[in-house]
N, C-alpha and C positions, 0 to 999 in steps of 0.2 A: 459649788464654789469653783472658780477658775483657778488653775494652777498658775503659780508665778512663772513668768517668762524668764528665760535664761538671762536676758539683758537686765531684768530687774534684780535677779539674784546677784549678778555681777556688781551692781551698784551698792549692794550691801557691803562689799569688800572695803572700799575706801571709808565708808561710814564706820564699819567695825574697827578698822585701823585707827581712825581718829579717836574713837572712844577708848581703845586700848592705850593709845599714847597719853590720853588724859589720865587714865588710871596709873600708868607708869610715872608720869611727871608729878602728879599732885598727891598721890596716896603714899602714906608712910614717909620715909626719908627720900623718896624718889628713886627711880630705877638707877640713874647714873651713880648716885651715892652708894646704893646697895651693891650694885655690880662692882664698883671700884673697891669697896671694902671686901667683898667675898672673893673676888678674882685678883686682888692686889694690883688693880689697874688704875689708870688715871683718867677715867671718863668723866668729863665735866658736864654740867647741865647744858652748857652751850654746845658742846660736842654732840650731846644727845639730840638737841634740837636740830642741828645741822644735818646729822645723819638721817633723822626721821623726816626732815623737810624734803630731802631728796627722795626718800622712800615713798612718802605720801604723794609727791608730784608724779613719780614714776607709776604708782598704782592708779592714780586718777587718769593718767595718759593711757595706760593699758586698757582700762575699763572703757574709756571714751572711744578709743580706736576699735575695741571689740563691739561696742554699741553702734558704731558707724559701719559695721561689717568690713573693717579693714584688717582684722585679725580673726583667726579661728579661736576656739576655746582653749588652745594649748597653754597660753600664759595665764589665763584665768584658772585653769586646773592647777598650774604650778603655784599660783598664789593660794589656792585652797590647801595644797600640801604644806606650804610655808606656814599658813595660819595654824594648821593642825599640829605641825612639829613645834612651832613656837609655843603653842598652848601646853603641849606636853613638857617642853623644856622649863617653862615657868613653874608648873605644878611640881615637877621633879626637883627643881632647884629649891623650892620652898620646903619640900619634904626633907631633902638632904641637909639643908642648912638649918632646919628647924627655925626658919624665919620667914617673913612675908616678902617674897620677891615681888616688888611693885609691878602690877600687870597680871597677877595670878587670878584675880577676880574676873577680869574681862576675858582672860584665857579660858576660864571654866565656862562662863556664861555666853561668850560670843565666839571666840576663836575655835574652840573644839566643835561646837555645833555648826557654825558657818563653814568651817573647813570641811566637815563631813557632808553638808548639803552641797557645797560646790563640787566636791569629788564625786558624789553620788549622781549629780545631774550632768556634769560635763564629761566625765570619763567615758561613758558609753558612746559618746559622739566622736571620740578621737580614735584614730588608728592606733593599734597596739604599740607601735614604736613611739608615738607621741605620748601615750600614757606613761610608759616607762621613763621617757625623757622628762616629762613633767614632774615625776617623783624626784628624779635626780636633780632637776633644776630647783625645785622647792627646797630640798634639803641643802643643796649647795648655797642657795641664797641665805639660809639661816646660818650656815657656817661662815660665809663671807662677812655678814654683818657682825657676828661674834668676833671674828679676827680683826675687823676694823675697830670695833669697840675696845678690844684689848690693846691695840697698838696706836691709838690716836694720841 
């Protein structure tokens, strides 16, 4: 069997993101409500949709540019880190709050495995400085999204 090409792996990222968003939006009370209750924030479903519409558009653009050989794998690797970190955050949040953080299912079955596959396949192709920077970028993106969600 032929191995998946890196460009094919990259296209799993926006698909995984969309499936994760559906899990966050439709399962349980919805992530916006859960997050607002747990974090004492005011994240509405509309805010959630706006934030993630920008996120999904950015992810699609990044993958498209990578597929057209306009970017190296640095941002794809950073997205792999972001997925992996976000997956861990959802699972940890569910355990700490003893409640279901909407998105935990897809974190476990999509984000953690896909993040691992992306990191495993893209990191060896990057110079060491870009590997380190992609980790920092992926974690920073997770923090930025959390800060926006807390302050919107």
